[in-house]
C-alpha positions as CSV (number, residue, x, y, z in Angstrom):
1,M,22.9,-22.4,130.8
2,Y,20.9,-20.4,133.3
3,K,21.3,-19.3,136.9
4,S,20.5,-21.9,139.5
5,Q,17.1,-22.1,141.2
6,E,19.0,-21.3,144.4
7,F,20.2,-18.0,142.9
8,M,16.8,-17.2,141.4
9,D,15.2,-17.6,144.9
10,R,17.4,-14.7,146.1
11,L,15.7,-12.2,143.8
12,A,12.9,-10.0,145.2
13,S,10.5,-11.6,142.8
14,V,10.6,-13.7,139.7
15,G,7.7,-14.3,137.2
16,E,7.0,-17.3,135.1
17,G,9.3,-18.3,132.3
18,V,12.1,-15.9,133.3
19,Q,15.5,-16.7,131.8
20,V,18.7,-15.3,133.5
21,F,21.8,-16.7,131.8
22,A,24.6,-18.1,134.0
23,Q,27.2,-15.4,133.2
24,A,24.9,-12.4,134.0
25,L,26.1,-10.5,137.1
26,L,23.3,-9.5,139.4
27,L,24.5,-7.7,142.5
28,K,22.2,-7.2,145.5
29,P,19.6,-9.6,143.9
30,E,17.2,-9.1,146.8
31,A,16.5,-5.7,145.3
32,I,15.8,-7.0,141.8
33,S,12.4,-8.1,140.5
34,V,11.9,-9.7,137.1
35,G,8.5,-10.1,135.4
36,D,7.0,-13.0,133.4
37,G,8.8,-14.0,130.2
38,S,11.8,-11.7,130.7
39,R,15.3,-12.5,129.6
40,I,18.7,-11.3,131.0
41,D,21.6,-12.4,128.7
42,D,25.1,-13.4,129.6
43,F,27.6,-10.7,130.3
44,T,25.1,-8.2,131.7
45,R,25.6,-6.3,135.0
46,I,22.7,-5.3,137.1
47,E,23.2,-3.7,140.5
48,G,20.1,-3.8,142.7
49,G,20.9,-0.4,144.3
50,L,17.6,1.3,145.5
51,G,15.6,-1.3,143.5
52,V,15.5,-2.6,139.9
53,E,12.1,-3.6,138.6
54,I,12.1,-5.4,135.3
55,G,8.6,-5.8,133.8
56,R,7.1,-8.6,131.7
57,H,8.7,-9.8,128.5
58,V,11.7,-7.5,128.8
59,H,15.0,-8.3,127.1
60,V,18.3,-7.1,128.6
61,S,20.9,-8.0,126.0
62,S,24.5,-9.0,126.4
63,F,26.9,-6.4,127.7
64,C,24.2,-4.1,129.1
65,S,24.3,-2.7,132.6
66,I,22.1,-1.0,135.1
67,F,24.2,0.4,137.9
68,A,25.5,3.1,140.3
69,G,23.4,2.9,143.4
70,G,20.0,4.4,142.4
71,G,17.0,2.7,141.0
72,A,15.5,1.6,137.6
73,R,12.2,0.5,136.3
74,L,11.8,-1.2,132.9
75,G,8.3,-1.5,131.6
76,D,6.6,-4.4,129.9
77,Y,8.0,-5.3,126.4
78,S,10.8,-2.8,126.7
79,C,14.3,-3.7,125.5
80,M,17.9,-2.8,126.2
81,A,19.9,-3.5,123.0
82,Q,23.5,-4.8,123.3
83,G,25.8,-2.6,125.3
84,S,23.2,-0.1,126.4
85,R,23.6,1.3,129.9
86,I,21.2,2.8,132.5
87,L,23.2,4.8,135.1
88,T,21.3,5.3,138.3
89,G,24.0,7.3,140.1
90,S,26.8,9.7,139.2
91,E,29.8,11.1,141.0
92,Q,29.7,15.0,141.3
93,L,32.3,17.4,140.2
94,D,32.6,19.2,143.6
95,A,33.9,16.0,145.3
96,A,36.3,13.2,145.0
97,M,35.1,11.2,142.0
98,S,36.1,7.7,143.0
99,S,33.9,5.0,144.6
100,V,36.9,4.0,146.8
101,A,37.5,7.5,148.2
102,P,36.5,8.1,151.8
103,T,32.7,8.7,152.1
104,E,33.0,12.2,153.4
105,W,35.0,13.2,150.3
106,R,32.3,12.0,147.9
107,E,29.0,13.4,146.6
108,V,26.9,10.9,144.6
109,Y,23.7,11.9,142.9
110,T,21.3,9.0,142.6
111,G,18.0,8.9,140.7
112,I,15.4,6.6,139.4
113,S,15.7,5.9,135.7
114,I,12.6,4.7,133.8
115,V,12.2,2.8,130.5
116,D,8.5,2.7,130.0
117,H,6.4,0.0,128.3
118,L,7.4,-0.7,124.6
119,A,10.4,1.6,124.8
120,F,13.8,0.7,123.3
121,L,17.4,1.6,124.2
122,G,19.6,1.3,121.1
123,A,23.0,-0.4,121.1
124,N,25.6,1.3,123.3
125,S,23.2,4.1,124.3
126,V,23.5,5.6,127.8
127,M,20.8,6.9,130.1
128,M,22.0,9.3,132.8
129,P,20.5,9.1,136.4
130,G,16.9,10.3,136.6
131,S,16.4,10.3,132.8
132,S,13.4,8.4,131.2
133,L,11.8,7.1,128.1
134,G,8.1,7.3,127.7
135,V,5.8,4.6,126.4
136,G,7.1,3.5,122.9
137,A,10.0,5.9,123.0
138,V,13.3,5.1,121.3
139,L,16.9,6.1,122.3
140,G,19.1,5.6,119.2
141,A,22.4,3.7,119.2
142,G,25.3,5.5,120.9
143,A,23.1,8.3,122.2
144,V,23.5,9.9,125.7
145,L,20.2,10.8,127.4
146,T,20.0,13.4,130.2
147,A,16.3,14.3,130.0
148,A,12.9,12.7,129.6
149,I,11.8,11.4,126.2
150,P,8.0,11.8,125.7
151,P,6.0,8.9,124.5
152,W,6.5,7.7,120.9
153,E,9.4,10.0,120.2
154,V,12.8,8.9,118.7
155,W,15.9,10.6,120.1
156,A,19.5,10.2,119.1
157,G,22.9,12.0,119.4
158,V,25.2,13.3,122.1
159,P,23.5,14.9,123.9
160,A,20.3,13.1,122.7
161,R,17.6,15.2,121.0
162,R,14.4,14.5,119.1
163,I,14.9,13.3,115.5
164,S,11.5,11.8,114.7
165,L,8.3,10.3,115.9
166,R,7.4,6.6,116.2
167,D,4.0,5.6,114.9
168,P,2.1,3.3,117.3
169,E,-0.4,2.2,114.6
170,P,1.8,-0.6,113.1
171,L,2.1,-2.1,116.6
172,R,-1.7,-1.9,117.1
173,A,-2.1,-3.6,113.7
174,R,0.1,-6.5,115.0
175,G,-2.2,-6.9,118.0
176,V,0.1,-5.2,120.5
177,P,-2.0,-3.8,123.4
178,V,-0.7,-0.3,122.9
179,D,-3.6,1.5,124.6
180,E,-3.7,-0.9,127.6
181,L,0.1,-0.4,128.2
182,A,-0.2,3.4,127.7
183,A,-3.0,3.5,130.3
184,R,-0.7,2.1,132.9
185,A,2.4,3.9,131.9
186,L,5.2,3.9,134.6
187,L,5.8,7.6,134.2
188,T,2.3,8.6,135.3
189,R,2.6,6.7,138.6
């Protein structure tokens, strides 16, 4: 079961063949764009905030979330594995840390978090506001990212750190347009 056409028409833009399952929660849909062939599973939560751009053929798995008032960009063929989170904002220690506290008591840092083309967020991983994954980068399961992962690196742990490299050659051998996607990387724009 998928979202109604009436709901889909509320999104900022929707590509061809997009699947948004009925139990996905999309708040401020007018700030959310979804590219061709992408899929958003049931039990996800995406808050439009300052804008969420989901590229082509992106999979946002069940129990994932993108939230907290900032923005996010997910590149083509990227993936959020089950339970991964992209935080786009964070309460600060020098203020009241509750979203229901009076505005003048709060200090919220918001940022733009980027998951570039062919990048992957492992199950239950967390990206903090303003962090990023370069083209083909991988954030391991359960990791917490507070920095920028360069292209084709694999990071894991809390806090996340580099543990290995990812070879793009097997993807090229399968016909993946690695060089074309790298040439239009989100992090260079």
